[in-house]
C-alpha positions as CSV (number, residue, x, y, z in Angstrom):
1,M,0.0,0.0,0.0
2,A,1.4,3.4,-1.0
3,D,0.6,5.0,2.4
4,K,2.9,2.5,4.2
5,V,6.0,4.3,3.0
6,T,8.4,4.4,5.9
7,A,11.9,5.6,6.5
8,E,13.3,2.2,5.6
9,R,11.8,2.3,2.1
10,R,12.4,6.0,1.6
11,K,16.2,5.6,2.2
12,D,16.9,5.0,-1.5
13,T,14.6,7.7,-2.9
14,A,14.4,11.4,-2.6
15,P,12.2,12.5,0.3
16,L,8.9,14.1,-0.3
17,A,8.7,17.9,-0.3
18,P,7.6,19.0,3.2
19,D,4.2,20.2,2.1
20,E,3.5,16.9,0.3
21,W,4.6,14.9,3.3
22,I,2.4,17.0,5.6
23,K,-0.6,16.4,3.2
24,R,0.2,12.6,3.4
25,I,0.3,12.7,7.2
26,R,-3.0,14.6,7.4
27,R,-4.6,12.2,5.0
28,L,-3.5,9.2,7.1
29,I,-4.9,10.8,10.2
30,A,-8.2,11.6,8.4
31,E,-8.4,8.0,7.4
32,G,-7.9,6.8,11.0
33,K,-4.4,5.4,10.2
34,N,-2.8,7.0,13.2
35,D,0.0,4.4,13.5
36,D,1.0,5.0,9.9
37,A,0.8,8.8,10.5
38,A,3.0,8.5,13.5
39,K,5.6,6.5,11.4
40,E,5.5,9.2,8.7
41,L,6.0,11.9,11.4
42,I,9.1,10.0,12.7
43,A,10.5,9.7,9.2
44,F,9.7,13.4,8.6
45,R,11.5,14.4,11.8
46,R,14.5,12.2,10.9
47,E,14.7,13.7,7.4
48,Y,14.3,17.4,8.3
49,K,16.0,17.3,11.8
50,E,16.4,20.8,13.2
51,R,14.0,22.3,10.6
52,T,11.1,20.1,11.8
53,E,9.7,22.6,14.3
54,T,9.5,25.3,11.7
55,L,8.1,23.1,8.9
56,L,5.4,21.2,10.8
57,P,2.2,22.9,11.7
58,A,1.4,23.2,15.4
59,D,-1.3,20.5,15.3
60,L,1.1,17.9,13.8
61,R,3.9,18.9,16.2
62,A,1.5,18.0,19.0
63,F,0.1,14.9,17.4
64,R,0.1,11.8,19.6
65,P,-1.6,8.6,18.2
């Protein structure tokens, strides 16, 4: 399933643009796939490191599955 993209699979490909990744995370949450959304947030934070806090909207920074 396309939404199950994790950091492990993403290693060999270019990361999504931040806005596209945020859309993906929001879609997963809307679909009730909180565990997948949490995995994507972990991968996002790993990819964007110190920029995470400025890139993520407040609601996603506070997201807890």
